[in-house]
SEKERO-417803 format. One record per residue (C-alpha): residue number from 0; x negated, y, z; residue in three letters. Coordinates in steps of 0.1 Angstrom, whole numbers. Example, Ala and Ser with C-alpha at 12.3 -4.5 7.8 and 13.67 -1.06 7.14 Angstrom:
2
REC     n      xx      yy      zz   res
REC     0    -123     -45      78   ala
REC     1    -137     -11      71   ser
***
This chain:
718
REC     n      xx      yy      zz   res
REC     0     213      63     280   met
REC     1     247      53     290   pro
REC     2     269      26     276   arg
REC     3     305      17     277   leu
REC     4     315      -9     299   ser
REC     5     338     -22     279   asp
REC     6     343     -27     239   his
REC     7     370     -27     214   pro
REC     8     373     -57     194   pro
REC     9     350     -62     165   arg
REC    10     380     -53     138   leu
REC    11     388     -20     142   thr
REC    12     424      -8     139   ala
REC    13     411      18     109   ala
REC    14     395     -16      97   ala
REC    15     426     -37      98   leu
REC    16     450      -9      87   thr
REC    17     430      -6      54   ala
REC    18     423     -47      49   ala
REC    19     464     -46      52   leu
REC    20     467     -18      26   ile
REC    21     447     -37       2   ala
REC    22     468     -70       5   ala
REC    23     500     -50      -2   leu
REC    24     482     -35     -31   leu
REC    25     480     -66     -48   val
REC    26     521     -74     -44   leu
REC    27     529     -38     -60   leu
REC    28     535     -33     -94   pro
REC    29     504     -19    -112   gly
REC    30     482     -22     -93   ser
REC    31     462     -51    -107   ala
REC    32     439     -26    -122   ala
REC    33     429     -12     -85   gln
REC    34     401     -27     -69   ala
REC    35     403     -28     -31   ala
REC    36     382     -12     -15   pro
REC    37     353     -34       7   val
REC    38     333     -25      31   leu
REC    39     301     -18      14   leu
REC    40     276      -7      41   ser
REC    41     273     -38      64   gln
REC    42     237     -54      64   gly
REC    43     222     -30      41   arg
REC    44     193     -10      43   pro
REC    45     192      17      69   val
REC    46     170      45      81   thr
REC    47     170      76     103   ala
REC    48     156     105     117   ser
REC    49     142      87     151   ser
REC    50     153      61     180   gln
REC    51     158      64     214   glu
REC    52     140      28     218   asn
REC    53     128      -6     203   ala
REC    54     162     -21     214   gly
REC    55     185       4     199   thr
REC    56     174       6     159   pro
REC    57     189      20     131   ala
REC    58     198     -11     118   ser
REC    59     218     -22     149   ala
REC    60     250       6     136   ala
REC    61     253     -19     104   val
REC    62     249     -54     115   asp
REC    63     287     -57     123   gly
REC    64     282     -63     159   asp
REC    65     302     -36     182   asn
REC    66     274     -49     211   ala
REC    67     249     -34     194   thr
REC    68     240       3     185   arg
REC    69     212      27     171   trp
REC    70     204      57     191   ser
REC    71     184      87     189   ser
REC    72     160     107     208   gln
REC    73     176     137     228   phe
REC    74     172     163     204   ala
REC    75     193     180     173   asp
REC    76     193     175     144   pro
REC    77     194     137     138   gln
REC    78     206     114     111   trp
REC    79     210      79      99   ile
REC    80     214      67      62   gln
REC    81     225      36      49   val
REC    82     215      25      10   asp
REC    83     242       6      -6   leu
REC    84     222      -6     -37   gly
REC    85     237      10     -67   ala
REC    86     263      36     -69   pro
REC    87     299      30     -59   ala
REC    88     336      50     -54   gln
REC    89     337      56     -17   leu
REC    90     367      61       2   ser
REC    91     360      59      37   gln
REC    92     336      61      65   val
REC    93     344      47      98   val
REC    94     323      58     128   leu
REC    95     322      40     161   arg
REC    96     308      63     187   trp
REC    97     292      53     221   glu
REC    98     298      78     247   thr
REC    99     268      98     238   ala
REC   100     285     114     207   tyr
REC   101     283     133     180   ala
REC   102     304     171     186   lys
REC   103     294     184     153   ala
REC   104     285     161     121   tyr
REC   105     286     162      88   arg
REC   106     288     132      61   ile
REC   107     267     138      32   glu
REC   108     265     119       0   leu
REC   109     233     114     -24   ser
REC   110     227      92     -60   thr
REC   111     192      94     -55   asp
REC   112     181     100     -17   gly
REC   113     172     135     -22   ala
REC   114     198     155     -33   ala
REC   115     230     159     -11   trp
REC   116     265     170      -8   ser
REC   117     286     171      20   thr
REC   118     320     147      17   ala
REC   119     326     157      52   tyr
REC   120     317     181      86   ser
REC   121     337     189     120   thr
REC   122     324     206     149   thr
REC   123     349     197     168   thr
REC   124     350     157     170   ala
REC   125     357     139     200   thr
REC   126     338     106     198   gly
REC   127     350      72     203   ala
REC   128     360      57     166   val
REC   129     365      84     137   ala
REC   130     379      75     105   thr
REC   131     368      98      76   his
REC   132     389      93      42   asp
REC   133     360     112      16   ile
REC   134     359     109     -21   ala
REC   135     331     107     -44   gly
REC   136     305      83     -60   thr
REC   137     270      79     -40   ala
REC   138     241      54     -32   arg
REC   139     232      68      -3   tyr
REC   140     255      77      25   val
REC   141     243      99      58   arg
REC   142     258     113      85   val
REC   143     240     141     101   tyr
REC   144     244     155     136   gly
REC   145     237     188     145   thr
REC   146     248     190     181   gln
REC   147     252     168     207   arg
REC   148     279     163     227   ala
REC   149     260     152     255   thr
REC   150     222     157     270   gln
REC   151     214     125     255   trp
REC   152     210     113     220   gly
REC   153     238     106     190   tyr
REC   154     245      66     196   ser
REC   155     268      49     167   leu
REC   156     281      15     175   tyr
REC   157     288       7     140   glu
REC   158     282      37     103   phe
REC   159     307      16      78   gln
REC   160     311      30      50   val
REC   161     343      13      24   phe
REC   162     349      15     -15   gly
REC   163     342       1     -46   thr
REC   164     309     -13     -61   ser
REC   165     299      -4     -95   gly
REC   166     265     -24     -93   ser
REC   167     273     -46    -122   gly
REC   168     261     -81    -128   pro
REC   169     236     -98    -107   ser
REC   170     204     -98    -118   leu
REC   171     184    -131    -123   pro
REC   172     152    -144    -101   gly
REC   173     127    -161    -117   gly
REC   174     120    -170    -154   gly
REC   175      83    -170    -172   asp
REC   176      57    -148    -163   leu
REC   177      53    -133    -201   gly
REC   178      28    -128    -231   pro
REC   179      -1    -114    -208   asn
REC   180      -3    -142    -182   val
REC   181     -27    -167    -197   ile
REC   182     -18    -205    -179   val
REC   183     -50    -231    -179   phe
REC   184     -50    -268    -169   asp
REC   185     -76    -292    -170   pro
REC   186     -63    -302    -207   ser
REC   187     -61    -269    -223   thr
REC   188     -83    -266    -253   pro
REC   189    -108    -238    -259   asp
REC   190    -105    -221    -229   ile
REC   191    -137    -199    -229   gln
REC   192    -127    -191    -268   gly
REC   193     -95    -173    -252   arg
REC   194    -117    -159    -215   leu
REC   195    -140    -146    -246   asp
REC   196    -111    -135    -271   glu
REC   197     -99    -109    -241   val
REC   198    -132    -101    -226   phe
REC   199    -146     -85    -261   arg
REC   200    -111     -63    -261   gln
REC   201    -115     -52    -220   gln
REC   202    -150     -50    -213   glu
REC   203    -155     -12    -220   ser
REC   204    -118      -2    -221   ala
REC   205    -118      16    -187   gln
REC   206     -88      36    -195   phe
REC   207     -69       9    -218   gly
REC   208     -38      -1    -220   thr
REC   209     -44     -37    -217   gly
REC   210     -37     -57    -189   arg
REC   211     -46     -94    -183   tyr
REC   212     -38    -125    -156   gln
REC   213     -56    -157    -159   phe
REC   214     -42    -181    -137   leu
REC   215     -56    -220    -136   phe
REC   216     -39    -249    -125   lys
REC   217     -55    -271    -100   pro
REC   218     -80    -292    -109   gly
REC   219    -111    -291    -126   thr
REC   220    -128    -269    -154   tyr
REC   221    -165    -279    -167   asn
REC   222    -187    -252    -188   gly
REC   223    -169    -221    -181   leu
REC   224    -183    -183    -181   asn
REC   225    -150    -166    -172   ala
REC   226    -163    -130    -178   gln
REC   227    -139    -105    -164   ile
REC   228    -136     -72    -185   gly
REC   229    -114     -41    -168   phe
REC   230     -77     -52    -163   tyr
REC   231     -86     -86    -161   thr
REC   232     -76    -110    -132   ser
REC   233     -84    -142    -132   val
REC   234     -66    -165     -98   ser
REC   235     -63    -202     -88   gly
REC   236     -30    -219     -86   leu
REC   237     -36    -236     -52   gly
REC   238     -27    -234     -19   leu
REC   239     -65    -237     -11   ser
REC   240     -95    -225     -36   pro
REC   241    -110    -254     -34   asp
REC   242     -78    -272     -52   asp
REC   243     -93    -253     -84   thr
REC   244    -127    -258     -92   thr
REC   245    -143    -245    -120   ile
REC   246    -181    -260    -129   asn
REC   247    -191    -228    -142   gly
REC   248    -190    -189    -133   asp
REC   249    -165    -157    -129   val
REC   250    -192    -131    -144   thr
REC   251    -195     -94    -136   val
REC   252    -224     -76    -154   asp
REC   253    -229     -40    -167   ala
REC   254    -240     -50    -201   gly
REC   255    -215     -22    -214   trp
REC   256    -228       4    -195   phe
REC   257    -261       3    -199   gly
REC   258    -268     -19    -170   gly
REC   259    -255       5    -150   asn
REC   260    -225      -8    -128   ala
REC   261    -209      21    -108   thr
REC   262    -178      24    -135   gln
REC   263    -172     -18    -133   asn
REC   264    -136      -9    -116   phe
REC   265    -100     -28    -114   trp
REC   266    -106     -62    -122   arg
REC   267    -106     -93     -95   ser
REC   268    -110    -129     -87   ala
REC   269     -89    -147     -62   glu
REC   270     -85    -185     -45   asn
REC   271    -112    -204     -71   leu
REC   272    -142    -227     -59   ala
REC   273    -169    -217     -81   leu
REC   274    -199    -246     -88   asn
REC   275    -224    -219    -104   pro
REC   276    -243    -232    -132   val
REC   277    -279    -214    -122   asn
REC   278    -266    -218     -85   gly
REC   279    -259    -180     -78   thr
REC   280    -224    -162     -99   asp
REC   281    -231    -127    -102   arg
REC   282    -206    -105     -95   trp
REC   283    -214     -69     -99   ala
REC   284    -189     -43     -93   val
REC   285    -181     -10     -77   ser
REC   286    -146      -2     -66   gln
REC   287    -111     -23     -69   ala
REC   288    -126     -50     -79   ala
REC   289    -119     -76     -50   pro
REC   290    -130    -108     -38   phe
REC   291    -105    -123     -24   arg
REC   292    -100    -158     -12   arg
REC   293    -133    -178     -32   met
REC   294    -154    -204     -24   his
REC   295    -183    -202     -39   val
REC   296    -207    -232     -39   lys
REC   297    -240    -215     -38   gly
REC   298    -248    -176     -39   gly
REC   299    -235    -144     -54   leu
REC   300    -251    -117     -68   asn
REC   301    -239     -85     -63   leu
REC   302    -261     -62     -87   ala
REC   303    -264     -65    -127   pro
REC   304    -287     -78    -143   asp
REC   305    -321     -59    -145   gly
REC   306    -308     -49    -104   phe
REC   307    -291     -15    -122   gly
REC   308    -271       9    -101   trp
REC   309    -237      -5     -81   ala
REC   310    -214      11     -60   ser
REC   311    -198      -8     -35   gly
REC   312    -168     -36     -38   gly
REC   313    -147     -60     -13   tyr
REC   314    -149     -93      -4   ile
REC   315    -124    -111      18   ala
REC   316    -112    -146      30   asp
REC   317    -143    -162      10   ser
REC   318    -168    -189      19   lys
REC   319    -201    -180       3   ile
REC   320    -225    -214       9   asp
REC   321    -255    -195      -4   gly
REC   322    -269    -156       0   gln
REC   323    -250    -127      -8   val
REC   324    -280    -109     -30   gly
REC   325    -267     -71     -21   asn
REC   326    -297     -58     -38   tyr
REC   327    -286     -21     -52   ser
REC   328    -254     -23     -41   gln
REC   329    -253       8     -19   gln
REC   330    -225       0      -1   gln
REC   331    -200     -26       8   trp
REC   332    -174     -42      28   tyr
REC   333    -168     -81      38   thr
REC   334    -140     -93      62   arg
REC   335    -129    -125      78   asp
REC   336    -153    -150      54   ser
REC   337    -179    -171      61   ser
REC   338    -213    -163      45   ile
REC   339    -249    -190      44   gly
REC   340    -267    -151      47   ser
REC   341    -272    -121      38   trp
REC   342    -299    -102      18   gly
REC   343    -308     -63      15   asn
REC   344    -286     -32      26   gly
REC   345    -292       1      12   val
REC   346    -268      25      28   trp
REC   347    -238      12      40   asn
REC   348    -232     -29      43   gln
REC   349    -204     -38      69   val
REC   350    -192     -67      81   phe
REC   351    -158     -78     104   ser
REC   352    -149    -116     112   gly
REC   353    -177    -130      91   val
REC   354    -191    -156     101   gln
REC   355    -229    -155      93   gly
REC   356    -232    -122      88   ala
REC   357    -260     -98     101   pro
REC   358    -266     -85     136   ala
REC   359    -256     -50     139   gln
REC   360    -284     -32     134   ser
REC   361    -273       3     115   phe
REC   362    -290      22     106   pro
REC   363    -321      -1      96   asn
REC   364    -311     -21      84   pro
REC   365    -278      -2      76   pro
REC   366    -257     -32      89   tyr
REC   367    -227     -23     114   thr
REC   368    -210     -61     123   thr
REC   369    -184     -66     143   leu
REC   370    -176     -97     155   asp
REC   371    -138    -100     147   thr
REC   372    -109     -77     129   thr
REC   373     -89     -62     151   pro
REC   374     -52     -72     127   val
REC   375     -50     -89      92   ser
REC   376     -33    -108      78   arg
REC   377     -41    -120      36   glu
REC   378     -26    -110       2   lys
REC   379       6    -127      -6   pro
REC   380       0    -146     -38   phe
REC   381      12    -170     -65   leu
REC   382       7    -206     -65   tyr
REC   383      19    -241     -79   leu
REC   384      36    -267     -60   asp
REC   385      45    -292     -79   gly
REC   386      56    -279    -111   ser
REC   387      69    -246     -90   glu
REC   388      58    -216     -89   tyr
REC   389      59    -201     -52   lys
REC   390      46    -167     -40   ile
REC   391      26    -175      -4   phe
REC   392      27    -152      20   val
REC   393       3    -149      46   pro
REC   394       9    -146      83   ala
REC   395      -6    -124     106   lys
REC   396     -41    -129     124   arg
REC   397     -53    -108     155   val
REC   398     -87    -110     160   asn
REC   399     -98    -130     130   ala
REC   400    -129    -149     124   arg
REC   401    -136    -165      91   gly
REC   402    -113    -178      66   thr
REC   403     -72    -185      73   ser
REC   404     -78    -213      46   trp
REC   405    -116    -234      63   gly
REC   406     -92    -255      87   asn
REC   407     -64    -269      71   gly
REC   408     -33    -257      57   ala
REC   409     -32    -218      55   pro
REC   410       2    -202      84   gln
REC   411      25    -184      64   gly
REC   412      57    -184      45   thr
REC   413      63    -200       8   ser
REC   414      86    -181     -16   leu
REC   415     106    -193     -43   pro
REC   416      96    -178     -80   leu
REC   417     134    -176     -79   gly
REC   418     136    -151     -47   ser
REC   419     119    -124     -70   phe
REC   420     129    -102    -100   tyr
REC   421     102    -108    -130   val
REC   422      95     -72    -141   val
REC   423      82     -76    -173   lys
REC   424      70     -44    -196   pro
REC   425     101     -24    -207   gly
REC   426     117     -29    -174   thr
REC   427     131      10    -163   thr
REC   428     126      18    -127   ala
REC   429     170      14    -123   ala
REC   430     164     -22    -131   thr
REC   431     138     -22    -108   met
REC   432     157      -6     -78   asn
REC   433     191     -28     -88   gln
REC   434     166     -55     -82   ala
REC   435     152     -45     -49   leu
REC   436     189     -35     -34   ala
REC   437     201     -69     -47   gln
REC   438     175     -84     -23   gly
REC   439     152     -95     -48   leu
REC   440     112     -92     -41   his
REC   441      97     -82     -70   leu
REC   442      64     -97     -93   leu
REC   443      50     -76    -122   phe
REC   444      33     -94    -148   thr
REC   445       8     -76    -164   pro
REC   446      15     -45    -183   gly
REC   447      22      -6    -178   val
REC   448      52       5    -166   tyr
REC   449      66      44    -161   his
REC   450      95      52    -137   val
REC   451     115      81    -140   asp
REC   452     130      77    -104   arg
REC   453     112      63     -71   thr
REC   454     109      29     -67   leu
REC   455     129      22     -32   gln
REC   456     117      -6     -10   val
REC   457     143      -5      17   asn
REC   458     146     -40      31   arg
REC   459     125     -61      52   ala
REC   460      95     -85      47   asp
REC   461      95     -73       7   thr
REC   462      72     -86     -13   val
REC   463      62     -65     -43   val
REC   464      31     -80     -61   leu
REC   465      17     -72     -92   gly
REC   466      -5     -96    -117   leu
REC   467     -35     -82    -139   gly
REC   468     -36     -46    -126   leu
REC   469       1     -38    -136   ala
REC   470       6       4    -133   thr
REC   471      29      21    -125   leu
REC   472      31      56    -137   val
REC   473      54      76    -124   pro
REC   474      72     102    -148   asp
REC   475      92     134    -145   asn
REC   476      71     146    -108   gly
REC   477      88     116     -93   val
REC   478      70      95     -58   thr
REC   479      60      62     -76   ala
REC   480      72      46     -45   met
REC   481      90      45     -11   lys
REC   482      91      22      14   val
REC   483     119      27      38   ala
REC   484     113      22      81   asp
REC   485     116     -11      82   val
REC   486      91     -43      88   asp
REC   487      72     -66      70   gly
REC   488      66     -51      34   val
REC   489      43     -64      16   arg
REC   490      30     -40     -14   leu
REC   491       2     -59     -34   ala
REC   492     -24     -60     -64   gly
REC   493     -14     -26     -87   phe
REC   494     -25       5     -99   leu
REC   495      -8      41     -99   ile
REC   496     -16      64    -120   asp
REC   497       0      96    -120   ala
REC   498      16     114    -147   gly
REC   499      12     150    -163   pro
REC   500      36     162    -136   val
REC   501      26     169    -103   ala
REC   502      42     142     -78   ser
REC   503      44     152     -41   pro
REC   504      28     118     -33   ser
REC   505      22      86     -57   leu
REC   506      31      67     -28   leu
REC   507      50      71       7   glu
REC   508      47      43      30   val
REC   509      83      54      58   gly
REC   510      96      83      59   pro
REC   511      85     116      81   ala
REC   512      93     115     118   gly
REC   513      96      75     118   thr
REC   514      91      61     155   thr
REC   515      99      25     150   thr
REC   516      76       3     163   asp
REC   517      65     -23     132   his
REC   518      37     -41     154   gly
REC   519      49     -74     153   ala
REC   520      58     -77     119   asp
REC   521      36     -46     100   pro
REC   522      39     -37      65   thr
REC   523       7     -43      43   thr
REC   524      -9     -22      19   val
REC   525     -35     -42       0   gln
REC   526     -53     -38     -34   asp
REC   527     -29     -11     -45   val
REC   528     -50      12     -59   phe
REC   529     -39      53     -67   ile
REC   530     -57      71    -100   arg
REC   531     -50     107    -108   val
REC   532     -67     114    -142   gly
REC   533     -89      94    -157   gly
REC   534     -64      76    -183   ala
REC   535     -51     114    -191   gly
REC   536     -37     142    -175   pro
REC   537     -27     136    -135   gly
REC   538     -12     153    -110   arg
REC   539      -3     151     -74   ala
REC   540      -6     162     -40   asp
REC   541     -12     139     -22   val
REC   542     -22     103     -34   gly
REC   543     -11      82      -4   met
REC   544       9      88      31   val
REC   545      17      60      56   ile
REC   546      43      73      79   asn
REC   547      51      38      92   asn
REC   548      33      29     128   his
REC   549      15      -3     124   asp
REC   550       9      -2      91   thr
REC   551     -22     -23      74   ile
REC   552     -40      -8      47   val
REC   553     -62     -35      37   asp
REC   554     -89     -24       3   his
REC   555     -76       7     -13   thr
REC   556     -91      32     -39   trp
REC   557     -73      64     -42   ile
REC   558     -95      81     -67   trp
REC   559     -93     119     -84   arg
REC   560    -109     111    -119   ala
REC   561    -144     125    -121   asp
REC   562    -144     116    -158   his
REC   563    -125     100    -188   gly
REC   564     -94     118    -196   asp
REC   565     -73     151    -184   gly
REC   566    -103     158    -155   val
REC   567    -113     192    -149   gly
REC   568    -108     215    -110   trp
REC   569     -75     221    -124   glu
REC   570     -60     199    -150   thr
REC   571     -67     166    -124   asn
REC   572     -56     186     -89   arg
REC   573     -49     168     -62   ala
REC   574     -57     181     -29   asp
REC   575     -50     151      -7   tyr
REC   576     -64     116      -9   gly
REC   577     -47      96      19   phe
REC   578     -28     107      46   arg
REC   579     -20      91      79   val
REC   580      12     103     100   asn
REC   581      17      71     112   gly
REC   582       4      56     151   asp
REC   583     -15      22     149   asp
REC   584     -27      25     120   val
REC   585     -57       2     110   leu
REC   586     -75       6      77   ala
REC   587     -99     -20      62   thr
REC   588    -119     -12      32   gly
REC   589    -111      22      21   leu
REC   590    -121      41      -4   phe
REC   591    -113      78     -15   val
REC   592    -129      98     -37   glu
REC   593    -134     133     -50   his
REC   594    -102     152     -42   phe
REC   595     -97     190     -42   asn
REC   596     -96     192      -3   lys
REC   597     -96     171      25   tyr
REC   598     -97     130       9   asp
REC   599     -84     116      44   val
REC   600     -62     137      68   gln
REC   601     -52     112      99   trp
REC   602     -32     129     124   asn
REC   603     -12      95     140   gly
REC   604     -21      80     172   glu
REC   605     -48      51     177   arg
REC   606     -59      52     141   gly
REC   607     -89      26     135   arg
REC   608    -107      27     100   thr
REC   609    -135      -3      95   val
REC   610    -152       5      66   phe
REC   611    -148      40      42   tyr
REC   612    -161      51      13   gln
REC   613    -166      86      -6   asn
REC   614    -177     110     -24   glu
REC   615    -167     147     -27   lys
REC   616    -151     159     -60   ala
REC   617    -182     164     -81   tyr
REC   618    -161     197    -100   asp
REC   619    -159     219     -80   ala
REC   620    -173     251     -93   pro
REC   621    -183     273     -66   ser
REC   622    -188     273     -26   gln
REC   623    -155     296     -25   ala
REC   624    -134     267     -47   ala
REC   625    -141     246     -10   val
REC   626    -146     273      15   gln
REC   627    -122     260      42   asn
REC   628    -115     292      65   gly
REC   629    -151     298      78   ser
REC   630    -159     259      71   thr
REC   631    -183     251      43   lys
REC   632    -164     228      20   gly
REC   633    -136     199      33   tyr
REC   634    -145     174      56   ala
REC   635    -143     139      35   ala
REC   636    -125     124      68   tyr
REC   637    -107     147      92   lys
REC   638     -89     134     123   val
REC   639     -66     161     132   ala
REC   640     -69     180     161   asp
REC   641     -37     172     185   ser
REC   642     -47     133     179   val
REC   643     -65     118     214   thr
REC   644     -72      81     201   val
REC   645     -93      72     171   his
REC   646    -121      47     162   glu
REC   647    -140      46     131   gly
REC   648    -170      20     119   trp
REC   649    -190      21      89   gly
REC   650    -184      55      75   leu
REC   651    -202      71      47   gly
REC   652    -196     107      24   ser
REC   653    -217     116      -3   tyr
REC   654    -222     145     -24   cys
REC   655    -227     153     -59   tyr
REC   656    -214     190     -70   tyr
REC   657    -230     188    -103   asn
REC   658    -215     221    -116   val
REC   659    -223     237     -88   asp
REC   660    -255     221     -66   pro
REC   661    -259     253     -42   thr
REC   662    -225     239     -26   ile
REC   663    -229     233      10   arg
REC   664    -205     209      28   gln
REC   665    -210     222      72   asp
REC   666    -204     179      76   his
REC   667    -185     149      57   gly
REC   668    -165     138      93   phe
REC   669    -144     164     113   gln
REC   670    -130     155     149   ala
REC   671    -118     165     182   pro
REC   672    -142     157     215   val
REC   673    -121     136     231   lys
REC   674    -134     107     252   pro
REC   675    -109      84     233   gly
REC   676    -121      94     197   val
REC   677    -151      74     186   lys
REC   678    -171      69     158   phe
REC   679    -201      46     148   his
REC   680    -223      46     121   asp
REC   681    -217      75     104   leu
REC   682    -239      87      73   leu
REC   683    -239     114      48   val
REC   684    -258     114      15   val
REC   685    -265     144      -6   ser
REC   686    -269     122     -47   leu
REC   687    -300     139     -57   gly
REC   688    -300     171     -41   gly
REC   689    -270     179     -60   lys
REC   690    -252     201     -26   gly
REC   691    -263     191       6   gln
REC   692    -245     186      41   tyr
REC   693    -256     206      67   glu
REC   694    -240     180      98   his
REC   695    -227     142     101   val
REC   696    -196     148     120   ile
REC   697    -186     181     136   asn
REC   698    -221     194     142   thr
REC   699    -239     165     149   thr
REC   700    -261     153     130   gly
REC   701    -290     161     108   ala
REC   702    -291     182      77   pro
REC   703    -300     163      47   thr
REC   704    -324     181      21   ser
REC   705    -342     176     -13   gly
REC   706    -334     158     -39   thr
REC   707    -349     121     -20   ser
REC   708    -309     110     -19   thr
REC   709    -321     101      20   thr
REC   710    -287      93      42   pro
REC   711    -285     117      72   ser
REC   712    -269      87      99   thr
REC   713    -251      92     133   val
REC   714    -250      61     154   val
REC   715    -225      68     181   ser
REC   716    -205     100     189   phe
REC   717    -193     118     204   pro
***
């Protein structure tokens, strides 16, 4: 695209005039009550419909530099939008066009980024520097181009919005962590009593509102058994797990459910060293129960006492000196860790970047083993630097193997607690958005938070971290959270629970149609869980949508409830679980279950999934209810026909059609047959003969049959 050979000075004539008028107003009688217009847009979060290349991002139009520019793709229409952070009274918009300008465009205003009004419109623009006096109150300002003046796209050196802000006083960062964060040091009296008190409350409170975070300061603790119930997290406060040692256990068992661990959800353990009393710690969990950054100086048993059923879990960045006893765990994913050995496998055990992992042998034993993880970045975590709380944000690793902390200090960045707005129960969505717009990160303390508007994460490298499975509930059918087309956002450690009015989505990462490359600093979504129904009626069109390129989704459980309150084929309707539109997206530890249609839809190029676990919706009332045109049933994981490159390792889908056991699925997986689309180690299982699969992927793979719950497998596709 052409560039101007010379550039006017950075302070435009219009801006200089505005500054002089503002100065004169101060001298005029009666002017004291008038606030001078200021430049509101510079450095603010900005998004665009597209960009021409990596060198012309949207952010270049609000950086105050007349030598940089945003440019779009060569098509109509295109837009660029700036978020002022809070509603402001607007007075002027100045557009400094490059040679490739808009002949026809509108300037539009919005208070919420969704509903727009036109403040100015033209079809006869001539480019150069265009100054428009406007009037209105808005947080979002958009230039919407409908006709280009050249064969190129739209290109702006600067997009400046002037007015007066009404955002009010700044919010403070930091502060205390609230009543449901319980902090121990080695001298704290009766630690066991406090642990037991919370466990009694949370052991069987599967859909309760209690939320708790236990934090152990660095040091040594003796004789503890921290039993972990629902919505309870336990973490050490050292920079390394070995800074905080418990001579005892952190335990999950299934006594509350008759020895069946298939409903031991929503809890976590992180950043601790354990010396188990009997040599082996017990962590008998199923989905949404991560075991991160742990050092077990002994063995780890993943099954409940009595070896009852258990249905999948996740270990990352951990060191298990002894054997991990898988026993009755149907599926499990372990990433970037070190283990002494691994015992047993049921259907689908997957390892990537794990020292000591068993050799590749799927389907017998059912081990899928990758030597390294393609790209990973560990979850942010709270720690103590002396007496000061900080949040450590680990660095990205490529082709990782082993823990991030085993060879000296971990790589990454420390952020002071003062750079976070500490969100406590009762905080409104408006306040959270004000904090984000102000430039603060968010730290959610344990609690349930109703949000009546979308939380807008618009600033690059923002951290949104939850403690104690903090839970967001969108009201009035809004999307709970959206991330802008920016680099390096970290979302971690919270649950989004659908509300009774259907939301179009519950979490969206990036705007639709983005073309920005985020490979150098990708957004990560870690231990962010989605639930539709179970705690009460909930509805959504789709659970999680990933539009931004290069995003890493590292451990999620996206669940349309099959039990609890507000459950029924139409009662908690949600057609799609996980939709990927962005390119180069990586999912490690992907659990998606029970959606009315496709559980996973992958539309982006060069996507990769390492481990996938799925169950089709139990409650389909009939074959007709799941009929997909001429295809029997919707695939658990569908790669769009347009995709040319995609790869997956260790993927399983199970059916349990208990309402109509005669339902048949043509396949669990559906993908175009192209050289660049590859799958390794796939299986489908009929649980007790409640429904059957005809094939594993497309028309490949033997059908399931009978009631023996025997997997049908495909080692390589195509």
